[in-house]
NUVO-943506 format. One line per 5 residues: number of its first residue (from 1); their letters; for each residue z, y, x of C-alpha. Coordinates in pm, 1 decimal. Example, Ala and Ser with C-alpha at 12.3 -4.5 7.8 and 13.67 -1.06 7.14 Angstrom:
% residues 2
1) as) 780.0,-450.0,1230.0 | 714.0,-106.0,1367.0;
% end
This chain:
% residues 496
1) mkctg) -954.9,5685.5,-790.6 | -1193.3,5517.1,-539.6 | -1225.9,5675.4,-199.8 | -1584.8,5712.0,-81.1 | -1519.0,5934.1,217.5;
6) nteld) -1567.2,5796.4,567.4 | -1277.5,5970.5,755.5 | -902.4,5923.5,764.2 | -858.4,6254.9,596.2 | -1103.9,6158.5,305.2;
11) raryn) -924.1,5836.7,260.7 | -570.1,6000.8,272.6 | -682.1,6265.7,12.1 | -751.2,5984.5,-256.6 | -451.5,5776.8,-187.9;
16) ktrrd) -205.8,5751.6,-483.1 | 143.1,5826.1,-376.2 | 487.9,5742.3,-557.1 | 505.6,6112.6,-663.2 | 174.1,6084.9,-824.5;
21) flrtt) 283.0,5786.2,-1012.4 | 593.5,5953.7,-1137.1 | 398.5,6269.2,-1242.5 | 143.8,6085.6,-1447.5 | 366.3,5819.7,-1606.0;
26) trglg) 475.1,5930.6,-1955.4 | 652.6,5622.8,-2092.2 | 878.4,5333.4,-1979.6 | 1085.3,5531.1,-1727.1 | 1385.4,5545.8,-1944.2;
31) alglg) 1391.5,5151.0,-1976.1 | 1343.7,5137.7,-1602.2 | 1643.3,5362.4,-1539.2 | 1858.3,5164.6,-1783.1 | 1769.2,4836.4,-1640.2;
36) slmvp) 1858.9,4962.6,-1276.9 | 2198.4,5084.7,-1403.9 | 2277.4,4761.2,-1588.8 | 2175.8,4539.6,-1305.3 | 2163.4,4716.4,-969.2;
41) gvlrg) 1896.9,4596.5,-757.5 | 1702.4,4424.2,-1032.5 | 1398.9,4642.8,-976.5 | 1408.1,4645.9,-600.2 | 1068.1,4519.0,-473.3;
46) qdivp) 1049.0,4286.8,-176.5 | 928.0,4461.0,140.1 | 669.5,4308.5,358.0 | 736.5,4321.7,731.3 | 419.4,4469.3,904.8;
51) stgip) 222.5,4247.0,1131.1 | 386.3,3940.9,981.3 | 331.1,3941.7,603.6 | 670.0,3774.5,559.6 | 880.1,3906.2,258.6;
56) vsgqg) 1215.7,4060.9,347.0 | 1518.6,3877.3,247.5 | 1792.1,4010.8,33.1 | 2006.9,4087.7,354.7 | 1724.2,4275.1,517.2;
61) gvlqs) 1599.6,3995.7,729.4 | 1230.9,3853.2,724.1 | 1354.6,3503.6,654.3 | 1365.7,3437.2,268.6 | 1579.4,3139.2,324.3;
66) lhhap) 1726.8,2955.6,617.5 | 1542.8,2661.2,773.3 | 1849.2,2449.6,732.3 | 2221.2,2472.6,645.1 | 2396.5,2696.6,885.5;
71) kakrv) 2719.8,2629.1,1078.2 | 2779.5,2990.1,1169.2 | 2739.4,3322.7,986.5 | 2799.7,3555.7,1295.8 | 2825.1,3550.0,1673.6;
76) iylfq) 3058.7,3712.7,1919.7 | 2922.0,3693.7,2264.9 | 3164.9,3750.0,2538.0 | 2916.9,3819.4,2838.9 | 3090.8,3819.9,3176.6;
81) sggps) 2837.0,4005.9,3381.5 | 2806.1,3947.4,3745.5 | 2820.8,3567.3,3771.3 | 3174.0,3409.1,3744.9 | 3233.8,3134.6,3994.9;
86) qielf) 3245.3,2810.0,3818.0 | 3416.5,2648.6,4127.9 | 3712.9,2874.7,4080.7 | 3721.6,2849.0,3715.1 | 3609.9,2528.4,3533.1;
91) dykpm) 3414.3,2308.1,3769.8 | 3689.4,2126.5,3971.8 | 3553.7,1993.3,4316.1 | 3813.9,1847.3,4550.1 | 3537.0,1739.2,4775.1;
96) lnkyw) 3464.2,2103.0,4873.8 | 3831.9,2126.8,5003.8 | 3792.9,1798.2,5197.3 | 3484.4,1931.6,5376.2 | 3594.4,2295.4,5396.1;
101) geeip) 3397.7,2470.9,5675.7 | 3145.9,2192.3,5737.8 | 2783.1,2269.5,5680.0 | 2632.2,2177.5,5336.4 | 2413.7,1863.9,5361.3;
106) dsvrg) 2041.0,1923.0,5358.4 | 2004.6,1652.7,5114.4 | 2213.2,1869.5,4867.9 | 2065.1,2204.4,4931.0 | 1715.6,2085.9,5002.1;
111) nqrlt) 1453.5,2376.5,5003.8 | 1598.8,2556.5,4713.8 | 1553.5,2940.1,4739.9 | 1833.6,3175.5,4840.2 | 1878.0,3542.3,4794.7;
116) gmlaa) 1764.1,3795.3,5045.4 | 2137.8,3858.2,5125.1 | 2162.9,3525.4,5302.0 | 1826.3,3577.8,5511.8 | 2022.1,3653.7,5833.4;
121) qssfp) 2293.6,3385.8,5768.4 | 2235.4,3092.7,6013.7 | 2496.5,2855.5,5880.0 | 2627.9,2759.3,5532.5 | 2982.0,2632.5,5566.4;
126) lvgsk) 3123.0,2473.7,5248.8 | 3425.3,2634.8,5093.6 | 3666.6,2497.8,4838.6 | 3865.2,2697.7,4591.7 | 4206.4,2815.5,4707.6;
131) fdfrq) 4328.7,2788.9,4330.3 | 4488.0,2510.8,4178.7 | 4352.1,2318.0,3887.5 | 4523.2,2131.8,3598.6 | 4345.7,1849.5,3395.8;
136) hpktg) 4396.7,1901.9,3006.6 | 4569.6,1576.4,2893.0 | 4356.1,1553.8,2562.3 | 4007.3,1703.0,2654.8 | 4009.3,1569.8,3009.6;
141) gyfsn) 3864.5,1922.8,3125.8 | 3996.1,2101.5,3432.4 | 4122.1,2451.3,3409.9 | 4210.6,2679.4,3700.3 | 4550.4,2853.7,3721.2;
146) liphi) 4342.4,3176.2,3701.3 | 4288.2,3119.1,3331.3 | 4608.5,2979.1,3175.2 | 4542.1,3124.8,2833.5 | 4201.6,2981.2,2809.2;
151) seiae) 4330.3,2631.1,2921.3 | 4581.3,2663.9,2612.4 | 4280.2,2677.7,2374.1 | 4107.6,2380.0,2539.0 | 4125.5,2181.1,2226.3;
156) dicvv) 3936.8,2451.7,2041.4 | 3656.1,2511.8,2289.1 | 3356.3,2318.4,2448.3 | 3311.6,2383.6,2813.4 | 2945.4,2334.9,2938.9;
161) nsmyt) 2939.1,2275.7,3319.1 | 2567.7,2199.9,3334.8 | 2400.6,2530.6,3253.5 | 2106.4,2635.9,3468.0 | 1852.1,2917.5,3500.0;
166) eainh) 1561.0,3013.0,3715.2 | 1666.9,3365.1,3789.5 | 1849.3,3436.1,4104.1 | 1931.1,3813.9,4084.9 | 2144.7,3993.1,3839.2;
171) epaii) 1909.1,4202.2,3621.9 | 1647.5,3930.3,3576.3 | 1911.8,3671.8,3505.2 | 2093.0,3889.3,3253.0 | 1772.1,3985.5,3085.1;
176) flqtg) 1666.0,3614.3,3082.9 | 1974.2,3498.9,2900.4 | 1974.5,3782.5,2653.2 | 1603.3,3804.8,2578.6 | 1437.5,3473.2,2693.9;
181) sqqvg) 1234.7,3641.8,2951.7 | 1298.3,3772.8,3310.7 | 1085.2,4069.8,3243.0 | 1211.6,4365.9,3035.5 | 1053.7,4444.7,2701.6;
186) rpsig) 1138.7,4147.1,2499.6 | 1380.7,4169.2,2210.2 | 1749.2,4046.2,2263.4 | 1919.5,3769.1,2092.7 | 2107.6,4019.4,1866.1;
191) swmsy) 1777.1,4196.9,1778.9 | 1614.2,3869.6,1684.6 | 1913.6,3784.1,1468.4 | 1915.6,4126.8,1303.5 | 1522.7,4094.2,1245.6;
196) glgsp) 1549.1,3731.2,1109.5 | 1869.7,3734.7,900.8 | 1956.3,4103.4,839.6 | 2322.8,4175.3,754.0 | 2555.7,4145.2,461.3;
201) nqnlp) 2718.6,4469.4,564.2 | 2508.0,4766.3,491.3 | 2760.2,5024.9,640.6 | 2748.1,4901.2,988.0 | 2495.0,4805.4,1231.1;
206) sfivl) 2390.9,4434.5,1234.9 | 2405.8,4421.2,1601.6 | 2695.3,4612.9,1793.2 | 2758.4,4634.6,2174.1 | 3077.4,4691.8,2351.2;
211) lsrgk) 3112.7,4758.4,2719.3 | 3423.5,4730.7,2957.4 | 3463.4,4721.2,3339.4 | 3703.6,4464.9,3510.1 | 3703.7,4701.9,3814.8;
216) pdtqn) 3567.9,5041.1,3895.6 | 3296.5,4961.1,4146.0 | 3058.6,4743.9,3931.9 | 2697.9,4725.9,3895.6 | 2568.1,4897.9,3579.0;
221) lnmqa) 2389.6,4712.7,3299.7 | 2038.6,4774.8,3197.7 | 2014.0,4868.8,2830.5 | 1714.7,4637.4,2801.3 | 1963.2,4361.1,2755.8;
226) wnngf) 2043.4,4490.1,2402.4 | 1691.7,4632.6,2339.9 | 1480.0,4553.9,2031.0 | 1174.9,4509.7,2252.7 | 849.6,4510.4,2014.0;
231) lpshh) 1071.3,4450.8,1703.1 | 1117.0,4754.0,1479.4 | 1359.3,4990.7,1644.9 | 1638.0,4963.8,1381.7 | 1711.7,4617.9,1511.8;
236) qgvrf) 1825.4,4754.8,1847.6 | 2179.3,4702.3,1944.3 | 2419.8,5006.5,1870.0 | 2665.2,5081.3,2144.7 | 3018.5,5151.0,2044.3;
241) rsgyd) 3199.0,5361.8,2296.9 | 3586.3,5435.1,2337.5 | 3721.5,5768.1,2251.4 | 3709.3,6004.2,1956.6 | 3323.9,5949.6,1893.3;
246) pvlyl) 3239.6,5585.1,1916.9 | 2881.3,5651.2,1850.6 | 2680.8,5939.2,1997.3 | 2552.0,6201.1,1761.0 | 2695.2,6035.8,1464.7;
251) snpdg) 2948.8,6313.4,1370.0 | 2836.8,6624.8,1186.8 | 2823.8,6945.1,1399.2 | 3050.6,7237.8,1294.4 | 2925.7,7403.5,973.0;
256) idrqs) 2776.3,7098.2,829.8 | 2959.7,6900.1,559.1 | 2881.9,6566.4,413.0 | 2701.2,6714.4,104.0 | 2478.6,6929.3,318.6;
261) rrrel) 2400.4,6624.9,528.8 | 2317.3,6436.9,228.5 | 2060.6,6697.4,109.7 | 1919.0,6712.0,459.3 | 1850.9,6336.0,468.0;
266) dflae) 1708.7,6326.2,122.7 | 1462.8,6607.6,200.9 | 1380.6,6443.8,546.5 | 1320.6,6097.5,376.1 | 1089.6,6265.1,131.0;
271) lereq) 880.1,6411.6,423.9 | 890.0,6085.7,614.8 | 754.1,5895.6,300.9 | 467.6,6145.5,281.4 | 388.2,6066.3,646.2;
276) kavwg) 405.2,5695.9,573.1 | 166.5,5737.3,284.4 | -81.8,5914.0,516.8 | -64.9,5709.8,827.4 | 107.7,5383.5,717.5;
281) dpeid) 328.5,5372.1,1036.3 | 594.2,5112.4,971.9 | 811.2,5287.0,1242.2 | 874.9,5547.2,986.3 | 1049.9,5299.2,760.8;
286) skisq) 1283.2,5223.3,1070.6 | 1355.9,5584.7,1117.0 | 1453.6,5636.2,751.1 | 1670.1,5325.2,766.5 | 1846.4,5444.5,1068.4;
291) yelay) 1920.6,5792.4,922.7 | 2063.3,5628.8,608.1 | 2270.2,5369.9,817.3 | 2413.9,5668.6,1034.3 | 2524.8,5843.0,726.1;
296) rmqas) 2701.9,5540.7,594.5 | 2858.8,5484.0,934.9 | 3018.2,5840.8,935.1 | 3275.3,5672.0,698.5 | 3276.7,5330.0,807.0;
301) vpevt) 3297.6,5355.8,1197.6 | 3628.0,5568.1,1203.7 | 3795.7,5319.4,986.5 | 3681.9,4999.5,1178.8 | 3756.0,5147.2,1535.2;
306) dlsde) 4093.9,5290.5,1441.6 | 4333.9,5013.8,1582.1 | 4662.8,5188.3,1456.2 | 4685.9,4968.3,1163.6 | 4721.3,4661.9,1370.7;
311) pdyif) 5072.8,4510.9,1392.0 | 5257.0,4489.2,1721.9 | 5241.4,4107.3,1729.4 | 4858.8,4143.0,1743.0 | 4860.9,4370.9,2046.8;
316) dlygp) 5116.0,4130.3,2214.9 | 4861.5,3852.2,2138.8 | 4567.2,4031.7,2303.1 | 4784.6,4178.9,2586.1 | 4906.1,4520.1,2696.1;
321) darqp) 4539.1,4632.3,2767.5 | 4456.9,4611.7,2399.2 | 4629.0,4944.0,2331.5 | 4394.9,5115.1,2573.0 | 4048.8,5200.9,2414.1;
326) gtyaa) 3752.0,5075.2,2609.3 | 3919.9,4793.7,2786.0 | 3813.8,4418.0,2741.7 | 4118.3,4349.7,2543.4 | 4063.2,4640.4,2312.6;
331) nclla) 3709.2,4538.5,2264.6 | 3796.8,4175.7,2187.6 | 4027.2,4299.5,1922.3 | 3762.7,4550.2,1779.2 | 3527.1,4245.8,1793.8;
336) rrlae) 3769.4,4057.2,1551.5 | 3765.9,4364.2,1313.4 | 3390.8,4382.8,1312.4 | 3376.7,3995.8,1236.1 | 3598.4,4046.0,961.7;
341) rdvpf) 3358.9,4297.3,798.3 | 3071.3,4060.7,848.3 | 2889.0,4216.8,1137.6 | 2641.2,3931.8,1231.7 | 2623.6,3995.7,1605.4;
346) iqlyh) 2872.9,4150.3,1830.0 | 2806.0,4161.6,2202.0 | 3072.6,4244.2,2471.1 | 2973.9,4298.8,2818.4 | 3254.4,4267.5,3076.8;
351) mgwdq) 3139.6,4385.5,3423.9 | 3267.8,4308.9,3766.1 | 3237.6,3934.4,3827.3 | 3001.7,3962.8,4139.5 | 3204.5,3851.2,4427.1;
356) hgnlp) 3003.3,3825.7,4748.9 | 3308.4,3891.9,4959.3 | 3687.7,3914.1,4908.8 | 3647.1,3656.1,4629.3 | 4003.7,3532.2,4602.0;
361) ndiqr) 4134.2,3888.0,4536.1 | 3859.0,4009.4,4311.3 | 3839.7,3706.8,4096.1 | 4212.3,3717.0,4016.7 | 4167.4,4073.3,3887.4;
366) larss) 3865.6,3984.0,3661.8 | 4040.8,3676.9,3542.8 | 4363.6,3865.8,3445.9 | 4143.2,4118.5,3257.0 | 3961.8,3858.6,3060.9;
371) dqasa) 4169.1,3536.6,3025.9 | 4431.0,3645.2,2774.0 | 4206.9,3854.5,2538.6 | 3943.4,3585.0,2534.9 | 4183.5,3322.2,2428.9;
376) alvtd) 4357.8,3560.2,2186.5 | 4018.8,3616.6,2002.7 | 3972.9,3256.0,1941.4 | 4335.2,3223.5,1820.5 | 4320.7,3520.0,1606.9;
381) lkqrg) 3996.4,3412.0,1447.1 | 4126.7,3071.5,1387.7 | 4445.5,3196.9,1220.2 | 4246.0,3415.6,982.2 | 4013.1,3137.0,868.0;
386) llndt) 3714.6,3307.8,1063.0 | 3661.3,3066.9,1351.7 | 3476.3,2798.4,1140.1 | 3179.2,3032.2,1075.8 | 3204.8,3256.3,1379.9;
391) lviwg) 3040.3,3139.0,1700.5 | 3223.6,3259.6,2003.9 | 3050.4,3245.7,2344.7 | 3190.4,3310.1,2700.2 | 2991.8,3307.3,3022.6;
396) gefgr) 2785.9,3499.2,3283.5 | 2420.9,3508.3,3389.3 | 2458.9,3241.4,3667.2 | 2720.3,3077.8,3906.5 | 2816.2,3095.7,4263.7;
401) tsfsq) 2727.6,2888.0,4586.2 | 2947.0,2606.8,4705.2 | 2906.2,2752.9,5062.9 | 3048.3,3078.0,5197.0 | 2854.2,3394.5,5221.4;
406) grltk) 2956.5,3593.3,5532.6 | 3268.5,3534.6,5719.7 | 3484.4,3228.5,5615.8 | 3859.0,3233.2,5639.4 | 4123.6,3056.9,5429.4;
411) enygr) 4229.0,3393.7,5275.7 | 3897.9,3562.1,5242.8 | 3547.1,3431.1,5150.3 | 3263.8,3517.1,4917.0 | 2996.6,3321.8,4732.5;
416) dhhpr) 2627.6,3420.1,4681.0 | 2436.4,3380.0,4347.8 | 2369.7,3029.2,4231.4 | 2126.3,2960.6,3946.7 | 2130.4,2575.4,3972.6;
421) cfsmw) 2437.3,2519.2,3776.7 | 2713.7,2737.6,3627.0 | 2979.8,2700.7,3343.8 | 2999.5,2853.8,2990.1 | 3219.9,2784.1,2703.8;
426) maggg) 3183.0,2800.6,2316.0 | 3405.3,2776.9,2024.3 | 3371.4,2776.5,1642.0 | 3064.0,2814.1,1441.9 | 2971.3,2440.9,1443.2;
431) ikpgm) 3048.9,2374.3,1807.8 | 3240.1,2029.5,1868.0 | 3593.6,2142.0,1997.6 | 3794.9,1991.8,2265.1 | 3528.1,1841.9,2478.8;
436) vygkt) 3346.1,1912.4,2832.9 | 2965.6,1866.8,2838.1 | 2765.2,1819.5,3149.4 | 2849.9,1735.4,3504.9 | 2753.4,1868.7,3849.3;
441) ddfsy) 2753.6,1689.9,4181.7 | 3043.8,1680.4,4416.8 | 2959.9,2005.9,4557.5 | 2886.9,2204.0,4228.4 | 2541.7,2266.2,4356.7;
446) niaed) 2305.7,2051.3,4145.1 | 2343.9,1912.1,3790.6 | 2423.8,1529.3,3783.4 | 2414.2,1478.3,3407.2 | 2319.8,1654.0,3067.5;
451) pvhvh) 2139.1,1972.5,3194.9 | 2143.0,2280.8,2964.6 | 1851.1,2533.1,3018.7 | 1881.6,2895.6,2908.4 | 1627.4,2824.1,2648.4;
456) dfqat) 1829.5,2522.0,2531.8 | 2123.0,2744.8,2485.1 | 1920.1,2994.0,2290.7 | 1754.4,2731.2,2082.1 | 2103.6,2580.8,1991.9;
461) llhll) 2253.7,2919.5,1908.8 | 1976.2,2991.9,1656.7 | 2016.3,2644.6,1510.3 | 2370.6,2693.3,1443.2 | 2272.9,3002.5,1248.6;
466) gvdhe) 2038.6,2795.0,1032.8 | 1725.0,2900.2,1212.8 | 1453.9,2693.4,1380.7 | 1386.4,2869.3,1697.6 | 1014.7,2776.2,1686.3;
471) kltfk) 974.6,2933.5,1336.4 | 1140.0,3273.0,1396.5 | 836.5,3458.6,1551.8 | 677.8,3805.8,1576.2 | 314.9,3883.9,1625.5;
476) hqgrr) 271.6,4134.5,1908.8 | -50.8,4211.7,2103.5 | -243.9,3920.1,1961.0 | 21.5,3648.4,1999.1 | 328.5,3523.9,1834.7;
481) yrltd) 635.0,3552.7,2032.3 | 986.8,3385.4,1991.0 | 1328.9,3418.1,2166.0 | 1276.1,3072.0,2344.8 | 898.0,3152.6,2433.6;
486) vhghv) 743.3,2806.8,2439.1 | 1053.2,2616.7,2555.4 | 1400.9,2503.8,2442.1 | 1562.7,2210.6,2282.8 | 1864.7,2208.2,2060.9;
491) vkdim) 2164.5,2049.1,2227.6 | 2293.8,1842.0,1937.1 | 2573.8,1653.1,2153.2 | 2785.8,1974.6,2140.8 | 2747.7,2021.3,1773.7;
496) a) 3024.7,1929.2,1523.7;
% end
């Protein structure tokens, strides 16, 4: 029936709904029902993503097909929040020990900006690392004695020593790496991946977040780091917590059984669809999707988060902390279990790497909590045949300065934030193993060879997943946005 009214209410009154169709249709439903039983999904229509017009793929993503053959199917991102010092871990600089205590040359520092924490500091004495380094015989890379386990997997990883960013403070730098913008409100990498590719596992979120602390007094993270931004809300990262209820509000309250919950959701979905027919709000579909996923997760989450079925040798591989829920080691083991179940994006945040003072003691503590479990994850994935199509990433938001912050002694010193160069390593998922990429100057202050910007890293990550970073976009407020904004180049030299 054609609507001749001029108001929203008049138009809504004449809209044909699904219920109207079923009530007025008299023939053909039997054949439709039989077809759906014989071939599940044969009658499933292709949804159109609002504001883009792109058909939804079979896994729930907007891309009908990938732009090129993918190297990776999933990502495990081990984010070391706080800014690990590259000088103490991967970027060996004997020149700093030679000139210990001398002023950093003006020709090196130039007019580059500093944080407000150094505003009152009149001198900038160079400080080398008090930790020993060993050169790997095959890869040629240097590894500190702080990370003996990571050094043992040197032939499986690619260390990038030439990362750089523009952000100089923690929150903008973390948001920049995770969303492509220093300002909050943009979708994170995991949300973009969920939006574009969907997930083969319908019983777990496509984007899962795990948090751990390397020490108690650490700076908290902004949830914008795993936010969906302007993408539909069901693409937001879902945080799993340690303890009896890993996901808040997932369990049924007392007096509600699973059958009652199913009836409630069916009735609620019916009401939501009536609202959708009237208002056409695409966010209603997201709400229904989230309700249904939560219902399925009531069975799947307890199974995947219960580590009691893991053998002792696996706990020994990851270290003693792996038996303690909520630790970095336990989260690494859980990440492997999630990868086995084809969760596409698993984000671990390990907090505590911000060492403005007392760096020698604090970095030892953080390295101990991260080293063994990080290496174990790569080894475990490799033994299970999952490393080839799983991209593992390890790194923070920026590096540390080659000069000391505050008082300098042989036993105690600190380093300020340094965006000009920092280190990151990757493994599996199409990354060339056993190599070191990029080079900094003798003071680990500026990049000398092969710079890799944050947007280059993001473009490369998407490329390994089969996605052209310039083609995965979302129209918002009149323009099309993408993860890499208007920047980014794929770093093909580090790809296998």
